ZAVEXLO-604542 format. One record per atom (N, C-alpha, C): z negated, y, x negated; atom name; residue in three letters. Coordinates in steps of 0.05 Angstrom, whole numbers. Atoms other than C-alpha are relative to their C-alpha. Layout:
N
+--------+--------+--------+------+------+
:     pz :     py :     px : atom : type :
+--------+--------+--------+------+------+
:      Z :      Y :      X :   CA :  ALA :
...
+--------+--------+--------+------+------+
***
This chain:
144
+--------+--------+--------+------+------+
:     pz :     py :     px : atom : type :
+--------+--------+--------+------+------+
:    -30 :     10 :      6 :    N :  MET :
:    877 :    651 :  -1156 :   CA :  MET :
:     14 :     -6 :     27 :    C :  MET :
:    -26 :     -2 :    -27 :    N :  HIS :
:    927 :    660 :  -1107 :   CA :  HIS :
:     19 :    -12 :     -7 :    C :  HIS :
:    -26 :     26 :     -5 :    N :  LEU :
:    976 :    594 :  -1086 :   CA :  LEU :
:     15 :     13 :     17 :    C :  LEU :
:    -26 :     -7 :    -24 :    N :  LYS :
:   1038 :    612 :  -1055 :   CA :  LYS :
:     19 :    -30 :      1 :    C :  LYS :
:    -29 :     25 :    -12 :    N :  ILE :
:   1077 :    558 :  -1029 :   CA :  ILE :
:     22 :      9 :     11 :    C :  ILE :
:    -24 :      1 :      2 :    N :  GLY :
:   1148 :    551 :  -1021 :   CA :  GLY :
:     13 :    -24 :      9 :    C :  GLY :
:    -21 :     17 :      4 :    N :  PRO :
:   1209 :    505 :  -1004 :   CA :  PRO :
:      9 :     10 :    -25 :    C :  PRO :
:    -16 :      7 :     17 :    N :  PRO :
:   1245 :    475 :  -1061 :   CA :  PRO :
:     30 :     35 :     -1 :    C :  PRO :
:    -25 :    -24 :      4 :    N :  ASN :
:   1299 :    533 :  -1087 :   CA :  ASN :
:     32 :    -25 :    -15 :    C :  ASN :
:    -20 :     19 :     15 :    N :  PRO :
:   1370 :    495 :  -1112 :   CA :  PRO :
:     -7 :     -8 :    -24 :    C :  PRO :
:     -1 :      1 :     19 :    N :  ASP :
:   1354 :    498 :  -1180 :   CA :  ASP :
:    -36 :    -18 :     -5 :    C :  ASP :
:     11 :     11 :     -1 :    N :  ASP :
:   1285 :    467 :  -1167 :   CA :  ASP :
:      0 :    -40 :      9 :    C :  ASP :
:    -11 :     36 :    -17 :    N :  ILE :
:   1322 :    399 :  -1123 :   CA :  ILE :
:     14 :     -4 :    -20 :    C :  ILE :
:    -13 :      8 :     30 :    N :  SER :
:   1361 :    400 :  -1192 :   CA :  SER :
:     -8 :    -22 :    -17 :    C :  SER :
:     20 :      8 :     25 :    N :  ALA :
:   1301 :    388 :  -1229 :   CA :  ALA :
:     -6 :    -22 :      0 :    C :  ALA :
:     17 :     30 :    -16 :    N :  LEU :
:   1273 :    339 :  -1179 :   CA :  LEU :
:     24 :    -23 :     -5 :    C :  LEU :
:    -13 :     20 :      9 :    N :  ALA :
:   1337 :    297 :  -1188 :   CA :  ALA :
:      0 :     -7 :    -32 :    C :  ALA :
:     -1 :      1 :     33 :    N :  VAL :
:   1339 :    303 :  -1262 :   CA :  VAL :
:    -15 :    -14 :     -5 :    C :  VAL :
:     12 :     29 :      6 :    N :  HIS :
:   1279 :    269 :  -1266 :   CA :  HIS :
:     -5 :    -19 :     11 :    C :  HIS :
:      3 :     23 :    -16 :    N :  VAL :
:   1280 :    218 :  -1214 :   CA :  VAL :
:     32 :    -21 :    -16 :    C :  VAL :
:    -24 :      7 :     14 :    N :  ASN :
:   1357 :    212 :  -1258 :   CA :  ASN :
:    -16 :    -23 :    -28 :    C :  ASN :
:     18 :     -1 :     24 :    N :  ARG :
:   1306 :    202 :  -1318 :   CA :  ARG :
:     -3 :    -30 :     -6 :    C :  ARG :
:      1 :     27 :      2 :    N :  VAL :
:   1278 :    140 :  -1284 :   CA :  VAL :
:     19 :    -25 :     -2 :    C :  VAL :
:    -12 :     10 :    -12 :    N :  GLY :
:   1339 :    109 :  -1268 :   CA :  GLY :
:     18 :    -12 :    -37 :    C :  GLY :
:      5 :     22 :     20 :    N :  GLN :
:   1352 :     99 :  -1334 :   CA :  GLN :
:    -18 :     -9 :    -19 :    C :  GLN :
:      6 :     16 :     14 :    N :  LEU :
:   1302 :     80 :  -1365 :   CA :  LEU :
:     -1 :    -28 :     13 :    C :  LEU :
:    -10 :     17 :     -2 :    N :  ALA :
:   1309 :     33 :  -1317 :   CA :  ALA :
:     24 :    -27 :     -5 :    C :  ALA :
:    -24 :     12 :     14 :    N :  ILE :
:   1374 :      5 :  -1337 :   CA :  ILE :
:    -13 :     -6 :    -31 :    C :  ILE :
:      2 :      5 :     15 :    N :  ALA :
:   1362 :     17 :  -1406 :   CA :  ALA :
:    -16 :    -26 :     -9 :    C :  ALA :
:     23 :     17 :     10 :    N :  HIS :
:   1296 :    -33 :  -1408 :   CA :  HIS :
:     -3 :    -17 :     16 :    C :  HIS :
:     10 :     26 :    -16 :    N :  LEU :
:   1298 :    -75 :  -1354 :   CA :  LEU :
:     27 :      5 :     14 :    C :  LEU :
:    -25 :     11 :     -6 :    N :  GLY :
:   1369 :    -78 :  -1332 :   CA :  GLY :
:     12 :     -2 :     29 :    C :  GLY :
:     -3 :      0 :    -31 :    N :  LYS :
:   1363 :    -57 :  -1257 :   CA :  LYS :
:     -1 :     29 :     -2 :    C :  LYS :
:      5 :    -26 :    -10 :    N :  GLN :
:   1379 :      3 :  -1218 :   CA :  GLN :
:    -12 :      3 :     21 :    C :  GLN :
:     13 :     -9 :    -26 :    N :  LEU :
:   1342 :     44 :  -1169 :   CA :  LEU :
:     22 :     -5 :     14 :    C :  LEU :
:     -7 :      2 :    -25 :    N :  SER :
:   1356 :     27 :  -1099 :   CA :  SER :
:     -6 :     26 :     17 :    C :  SER :
:     19 :    -23 :    -12 :    N :  GLY :
:   1316 :     90 :  -1072 :   CA :  GLY :
:    -17 :    -12 :     26 :    C :  GLY :
:     16 :     17 :    -22 :    N :  GLY :
:   1274 :     42 :  -1035 :   CA :  GLY :
:    -26 :     -1 :    -14 :    C :  GLY :
:     37 :      6 :      7 :    N :  GLU :
:   1201 :     20 :  -1036 :   CA :  GLU :
:     -1 :    -16 :    -24 :    C :  GLU :
:      3 :     23 :     24 :    N :  GLU :
:   1224 :    -40 :  -1090 :   CA :  GLU :
:      0 :     27 :    -24 :    C :  GLU :
:      7 :    -21 :     18 :    N :  ASP :
:   1231 :     26 :  -1133 :   CA :  ASP :
:    -21 :      1 :    -11 :    C :  ASP :
:     24 :      8 :      8 :    N :  LEU :
:   1159 :     16 :  -1138 :   CA :  LEU :
:     -3 :    -20 :    -20 :    C :  LEU :
:     -2 :     18 :     23 :    N :  ASP :
:   1168 :    -48 :  -1174 :   CA :  ASP :
:      9 :      7 :    -35 :    C :  ASP :
:    -15 :    -14 :     36 :    N :  ILE :
:   1207 :    -15 :  -1225 :   CA :  ILE :
:    -19 :     18 :    -12 :    C :  ILE :
:     11 :    -26 :     13 :    N :  LEU :
:   1165 :     37 :  -1236 :   CA :  LEU :
:    -25 :    -15 :    -11 :    C :  LEU :
:     18 :      9 :      9 :    N :  GLN :
:   1110 :    -14 :  -1242 :   CA :  GLN :
:      4 :    -16 :    -21 :    C :  GLN :
:    -12 :     18 :     24 :    N :  SER :
:   1155 :    -63 :  -1291 :   CA :  SER :
:     -1 :     27 :    -26 :    C :  SER :
:    -14 :    -16 :     15 :    N :  LEU :
:   1172 :      3 :  -1331 :   CA :  LEU :
:    -32 :     -2 :    -16 :    C :  LEU :
:     24 :     -3 :    -10 :    N :  LEU :
:   1087 :      9 :  -1332 :   CA :  LEU :
:      5 :    -28 :    -20 :    C :  LEU :
:      6 :     17 :     15 :    N :  ASP :
:   1069 :    -62 :  -1349 :   CA :  ASP :
:      2 :     -4 :    -25 :    C :  ASP :
:    -15 :     16 :     23 :    N :  ALA :
:   1117 :    -80 :  -1404 :   CA :  ALA :
:     -8 :     29 :    -27 :    C :  ALA :
:      7 :    -17 :     10 :    N :  GLY :
:   1094 :    -17 :  -1434 :   CA :  GLY :
:     30 :     16 :    -16 :    C :  GLY :
:    -30 :    -13 :      4 :    N :  PHE :
:   1170 :     18 :  -1438 :   CA :  PHE :
:    -11 :     29 :     -6 :    C :  PHE :
:     22 :    -31 :     -2 :    N :  VAL :
:   1128 :     83 :  -1419 :   CA :  VAL :
:    -24 :      1 :     -2 :    C :  VAL :
:     27 :      1 :     13 :    N :  GLY :
:   1063 :     94 :  -1442 :   CA :  GLY :
:    -16 :     29 :      0 :    C :  GLY :
:     13 :    -28 :      7 :    N :  PRO :
:   1010 :    154 :  -1466 :   CA :  PRO :
:     10 :     21 :     -1 :    C :  PRO :
:     -4 :    -27 :     19 :    N :  ALA :
:   1040 :    195 :  -1501 :   CA :  ALA :
:     35 :      1 :     18 :    C :  ALA :
:    -26 :    -13 :    -15 :    N :  ASP :
:   1106 :    192 :  -1456 :   CA :  ASP :
:      0 :     16 :     20 :    C :  ASP :
:      5 :    -27 :    -24 :    N :  THR :
:   1087 :    252 :  -1418 :   CA :  THR :
:     29 :      7 :     18 :    C :  THR :
:    -16 :     -4 :    -25 :    N :  TYR :
:   1150 :    266 :  -1392 :   CA :  TYR :
:     14 :    -23 :     19 :    C :  TYR :
:     -4 :     31 :    -17 :    N :  ASP :
:   1174 :    198 :  -1373 :   CA :  ASP :
:    -13 :    -10 :     23 :    C :  ASP :
:     16 :      8 :    -12 :    N :  LEU :
:   1115 :    192 :  -1343 :   CA :  LEU :
:     -5 :     22 :     23 :    C :  LEU :
:     -9 :    -15 :    -36 :    N :  HIS :
:   1121 :    260 :  -1296 :   CA :  HIS :
:     17 :     -1 :     15 :    C :  HIS :
:    -25 :      7 :    -27 :    N :  CYS :
:   1192 :    229 :  -1279 :   CA :  CYS :
:    -10 :    -14 :     18 :    C :  CYS :
:      3 :     19 :    -18 :    N :  MET :
:   1163 :    175 :  -1255 :   CA :  MET :
:    -21 :      4 :     16 :    C :  MET :
:     27 :    -20 :    -16 :    N :  GLY :
:   1111 :    220 :  -1214 :   CA :  GLY :
:     17 :      8 :     25 :    C :  GLY :
:    -15 :    -16 :    -23 :    N :  ILE :
:   1169 :    253 :  -1180 :   CA :  ILE :
:     15 :    -23 :     17 :    C :  ILE :
:    -22 :     21 :    -11 :    N :  LEU :
:   1214 :    186 :  -1167 :   CA :  LEU :
:    -26 :     -6 :     17 :    C :  LEU :
:     11 :     12 :    -16 :    N :  PHE :
:   1143 :    162 :  -1141 :   CA :  PHE :
:    -13 :     23 :     36 :    C :  PHE :
:      0 :    -15 :    -30 :    N :  GLY :
:   1134 :    224 :  -1093 :   CA :  GLY :
:     13 :      5 :     15 :    C :  GLY :
:    -22 :     -1 :    -12 :    N :  THR :
:   1197 :    221 :  -1076 :   CA :  THR :
:      6 :    -25 :     24 :    C :  THR :
:     15 :     25 :    -17 :    N :  LEU :
:   1179 :    149 :  -1043 :   CA :  LEU :
:    -14 :     10 :     22 :    C :  LEU :
:     13 :     -7 :    -22 :    N :  VAL :
:   1130 :    185 :  -1007 :   CA :  VAL :
:      8 :     15 :     21 :    C :  VAL :
:    -12 :     -6 :    -23 :    N :  VAL :
:   1170 :    228 :   -978 :   CA :  VAL :
:     16 :     -5 :     25 :    C :  VAL :
:    -19 :      4 :    -26 :    N :  ASP :
:   1215 :    188 :   -951 :   CA :  ASP :
:     -9 :    -27 :     17 :    C :  ASP :
:     16 :     13 :    -10 :    N :  ALA :
:   1158 :    140 :   -926 :   CA :  ALA :
:    -14 :     13 :     18 :    C :  ALA :
:     13 :    -14 :    -22 :    N :  LEU :
:   1123 :    193 :   -882 :   CA :  LEU :
:     22 :     25 :     18 :    C :  LEU :
:     -3 :    -21 :    -18 :    N :  ASP :
:   1134 :    235 :   -821 :   CA :  ASP :
:     -8 :     27 :    -15 :    C :  ASP :
:      3 :    -22 :     10 :    N :  ASP :
:   1137 :    306 :   -831 :   CA :  ASP :
:    -23 :      1 :    -38 :    C :  ASP :
:      5 :     -7 :     32 :    N :  VAL :
:   1124 :    314 :   -904 :   CA :  VAL :
:     21 :      1 :     -8 :    C :  VAL :
:    -14 :     -1 :     10 :    N :  ASP :
:   1169 :    339 :   -950 :   CA :  ASP :
:     -5 :     13 :    -26 :    C :  ASP :
:      7 :    -11 :     18 :    N :  TRP :
:   1179 :    369 :  -1012 :   CA :  TRP :
:     -6 :     35 :     -7 :    C :  TRP :
:      4 :    -33 :     -3 :    N :  ALA :
:   1148 :    439 :  -1028 :   CA :  ALA :
:     -7 :     14 :    -41 :    C :  ALA :
:      8 :     -7 :     25 :    N :  MET :
:   1136 :    481 :  -1091 :   CA :  MET :
:    -19 :     28 :     -3 :    C :  MET :
:     29 :    -16 :      5 :    N :  ALA :
:   1064 :    509 :  -1104 :   CA :  ALA :
:     -5 :     11 :    -19 :    C :  ALA :
:     12 :     -9 :     22 :    N :  GLU :
:   1060 :    570 :  -1153 :   CA :  GLU :
:    -25 :     11 :      1 :    C :  GLU :
:     19 :    -15 :      3 :    N :  ASP :
:    999 :    607 :  -1178 :   CA :  ASP :
:     -8 :      8 :    -27 :    C :  ASP :
:      7 :    -14 :     24 :    N :  ASP :
:    975 :    640 :  -1240 :   CA :  ASP :
:      3 :    -17 :    -28 :    C :  ASP :
:     -7 :     21 :     26 :    N :  ASP :
:    986 :    570 :  -1285 :   CA :  ASP :
:     36 :     -8 :      6 :    C :  ASP :
:    -23 :      3 :      2 :    N :  GLY :
:   1055 :    565 :  -1267 :   CA :  GLY :
:     15 :     -9 :     31 :    C :  GLY :
:    -19 :     14 :    -32 :    N :  ARG :
:   1103 :    527 :  -1210 :   CA :  ARG :
:      4 :    -27 :      1 :    C :  ARG :
:     -2 :     33 :     12 :    N :  ASP :
:   1100 :    452 :  -1200 :   CA :  ASP :
:     10 :    -12 :     32 :    C :  ASP :
:    -14 :     11 :    -29 :    N :  PRO :
:   1131 :    413 :  -1137 :   CA :  PRO :
:    -25 :    -21 :      8 :    C :  PRO :
:     22 :     15 :    -11 :    N :  ALA :
:   1084 :    382 :  -1092 :   CA :  ALA :
:     18 :    -14 :     36 :    C :  ALA :
:     -6 :     18 :    -25 :    N :  ILE :
:   1086 :    343 :  -1029 :   CA :  ILE :
:    -13 :     15 :     20 :    C :  ILE :
:      4 :    -16 :    -27 :    N :  ARG :
:   1069 :    383 :   -958 :   CA :  ARG :
:      2 :     -7 :     13 :    C :  ARG :
:     -8 :      3 :    -30 :    N :  TYR :
:   1053 :    364 :   -896 :   CA :  TYR :
:      9 :     27 :     15 :    C :  TYR :
:    -17 :    -13 :    -15 :    N :  ALA :
:   1094 :    400 :   -845 :   CA :  ALA :
:     -5 :     33 :    -12 :    C :  ALA :
:      0 :    -37 :     10 :    N :  ASP :
:   1076 :    479 :   -857 :   CA :  ASP :
:    -28 :      6 :     -6 :    C :  ASP :
:     22 :     -3 :     -1 :    N :  THR :
:   1007 :    469 :   -874 :   CA :  THR :
:    -10 :      2 :    -31 :    C :  THR :
:      1 :     -4 :     31 :    N :  THR :
:    971 :    484 :   -939 :   CA :  THR :
:    -12 :    -36 :    -22 :    C :  THR :
:     -2 :     20 :     11 :    N :  LEU :
:    961 :    407 :   -952 :   CA :  LEU :
:     16 :    -10 :    -14 :    C :  LEU :
:    -17 :     -5 :     23 :    N :  LEU :
:    990 :    390 :  -1022 :   CA :  LEU :
:    -18 :    -19 :    -11 :    C :  LEU :
:      4 :     24 :     14 :    N :  VAL :
:    994 :    325 :  -1063 :   CA :  VAL :
:      9 :     13 :    -25 :    C :  VAL :
:    -11 :     -6 :     25 :    N :  PHE :
:   1018 :    335 :  -1134 :   CA :  PHE :
:     10 :    -24 :    -22 :    C :  PHE :
:    -13 :     30 :     17 :    N :  PRO :
:   1055 :    279 :  -1160 :   CA :  PRO :
:     13 :    -14 :    -20 :    C :  PRO :
:     -7 :      1 :     34 :    N :  MET :
:   1082 :    292 :  -1221 :   CA :  MET :
:    -20 :     -4 :    -11 :    C :  MET :
:     21 :     15 :     10 :    N :  THR :
:   1018 :    276 :  -1248 :   CA :  THR :
:    -19 :    -16 :      0 :    C :  THR :
:     20 :     17 :    -15 :    N :  MET :
:    993 :    227 :  -1204 :   CA :  MET :
:     -4 :    -38 :    -26 :    C :  MET :
:     -1 :     23 :     32 :    N :  ILE :
:   1019 :    166 :  -1259 :   CA :  ILE :
:     -9 :      9 :    -27 :    C :  ILE :
:     -3 :    -11 :     28 :    N :  SER :
:   1019 :    208 :  -1323 :   CA :  SER :
:    -38 :     -1 :     -4 :    C :  SER :
:     25 :      5 :      4 :    N :  LYS :
:    938 :    221 :  -1314 :   CA :  LYS :
:    -15 :    -28 :      2 :    C :  LYS :
:      6 :     34 :     -3 :    N :  ARG :
:    921 :    150 :  -1301 :   CA :  ARG :
:     -2 :    -10 :    -22 :    C :  ARG :
:     -4 :     20 :     34 :    N :  VAL :
:    954 :    123 :  -1358 :   CA :  VAL :
:     -8 :     14 :    -15 :    C :  VAL :
:     15 :    -13 :     21 :    N :  GLU :
:    936 :    179 :  -1401 :   CA :  GLU :
:    -38 :      0 :     -5 :    C :  GLU :
:     28 :      7 :      7 :    N :  ASP :
:    868 :    165 :  -1392 :   CA :  ASP :
:     -8 :    -28 :      0 :    C :  ASP :
:      9 :     36 :     11 :    N :  GLY :
:    870 :     88 :  -1401 :   CA :  GLY :
:     -1 :    -19 :     17 :    C :  GLY :
:     12 :     19 :    -21 :    N :  GLU :
:    872 :     70 :  -1331 :   CA :  GLU :
:     32 :    -30 :      1 :    C :  GLU :
:    -20 :     22 :     -8 :    N :  VAL :
:    914 :      4 :  -1309 :   CA :  VAL :
:      6 :     22 :     30 :    C :  VAL :
:     -8 :    -10 :    -31 :    N :  VAL :
:    956 :     33 :  -1255 :   CA :  VAL :
:     23 :    -16 :     16 :    C :  VAL :
:    -21 :     19 :    -13 :    N :  ASP :
:    981 :    -11 :  -1201 :   CA :  ASP :
:      4 :     28 :     30 :    C :  ASP :
:    -23 :    -24 :    -12 :    N :  VAL :
:   1042 :     36 :  -1170 :   CA :  VAL :
:     -3 :    -12 :     36 :    C :  VAL :
:     -3 :      7 :    -33 :    N :  ARG :
:   1037 :      1 :  -1099 :   CA :  ARG :
:    -26 :     -1 :     16 :    C :  ARG :
:     33 :     -3 :    -10 :    N :  GLU :
:    966 :      6 :  -1088 :   CA :  GLU :
:     -3 :     31 :      6 :    C :  GLU :
:     -7 :    -32 :     13 :    N :  LEU :
:    971 :     83 :  -1110 :   CA :  LEU :
:     20 :      7 :     21 :    C :  LEU :
:    -15 :     -3 :    -21 :    N :  PHE :
:   1030 :     86 :  -1060 :   CA :  PHE :
:     -9 :      1 :     23 :    C :  PHE :
:     11 :      7 :    -29 :    N :  VAL :
:    991 :     56 :   -996 :   CA :  VAL :
:    -29 :     23 :     -5 :    C :  VAL :
:     24 :    -16 :     -4 :    N :  LEU :
:    931 :     97 :  -1019 :   CA :  LEU :
:      7 :     30 :     -2 :    C :  LEU :
:     -4 :    -28 :      2 :    N :  ILE :
:    969 :    168 :  -1022 :   CA :  ILE :
:      6 :    -10 :     47 :    C :  ILE :
:     -9 :      2 :    -23 :    N :  CYS :
:   1008 :    147 :   -959 :   CA :  CYS :
:    -23 :      6 :     20 :    C :  CYS :
:     27 :      7 :    -25 :    N :  ARG :
:    943 :    122 :   -914 :   CA :  ARG :
:    -21 :     34 :     -2 :    C :  ARG :
:     17 :    -33 :     14 :    N :  GLU :
:    902 :    193 :   -943 :   CA :  GLU :
:     23 :     20 :     16 :    C :  GLU :
:    -20 :    -15 :     -8 :    N :  LEU :
:    962 :    236 :   -923 :   CA :  LEU :
:     -3 :      0 :     29 :    C :  LEU :
:     -1 :     -4 :    -41 :    N :  ASP :
:    964 :    207 :   -845 :   CA :  ASP :
:    -25 :      3 :      9 :    C :  ASP :
:     19 :     -8 :    -10 :    N :  GLN :
:    885 :    210 :   -837 :   CA :  GLN :
:     -1 :     28 :     -5 :    C :  GLN :
:      1 :    -13 :     11 :    N :  LEU :
:    894 :    273 :   -866 :   CA :  LEU :
:      8 :     24 :     27 :    C :  LEU :
:    -23 :    -15 :    -16 :    N :  LYS :
:    940 :    307 :   -812 :   CA :  LYS :
:     -6 :      5 :     14 :    C :  LYS :
:     -7 :    -14 :    -17 :    N :  PRO :
:    906 :    313 :   -754 :   CA :  PRO :
:    -17 :     24 :     -5 :    C :  PRO :
:     29 :    -22 :     13 :    N :  GLU :
:    837 :    350 :   -788 :   CA :  GLU :
:     15 :     29 :     -1 :    C :  GLU :
:    -10 :    -19 :     12 :    N :  VAL :
:    894 :    396 :   -826 :   CA :  VAL :
:     13 :      8 :     28 :    C :  VAL :
:    -29 :    -17 :    -22 :    N :  LEU :
:    931 :    409 :   -755 :   CA :  LEU :
:    -30 :     12 :     17 :    C :  LEU :
:     18 :     -7 :    -11 :    N :  SER :
:    861 :    425 :   -723 :   CA :  SER :
:     -9 :     33 :    -11 :    C :  SER :
:      1 :    -23 :      3 :    N :  ARG :
:    862 :    479 :   -765 :   CA :  ARG :
:     22 :     23 :     -4 :    C :  ARG :
:    -26 :    -23 :      2 :    N :  HIS :
:    922 :    513 :   -760 :   CA :  HIS :
:      7 :      9 :     22 :    C :  HIS :
+--------+--------+--------+------+------+
***
């Protein structure tokens, strides 16, 4: 399987924005809150899950939540940004460290857990992902 990694094109960036906007719509409709663009949006994601407004059958909305989650990770860490990873199965947004092959796929991070019946602690997941990315950076750089 061949993996091609590159920067998002304008259509990809628009699609990411549509996903984030969908979470904003859910937040207003169900919680009466607007996204701030900051880490407090993690609490909105948590509230949507905890109140059952987004559940295991809501795959698209869960993917949208994953994109917002990924955006918050990108904003929180240096040297990471959005990339597109393409293989034989399709093209997916990923968080990429610098110009390396270190990729994280946030779109399904929340959905896979919810669909598997896990209780998701969004802030704990955020801290874990940020910590793991920071810890992997030196190892990845030594290989490049």
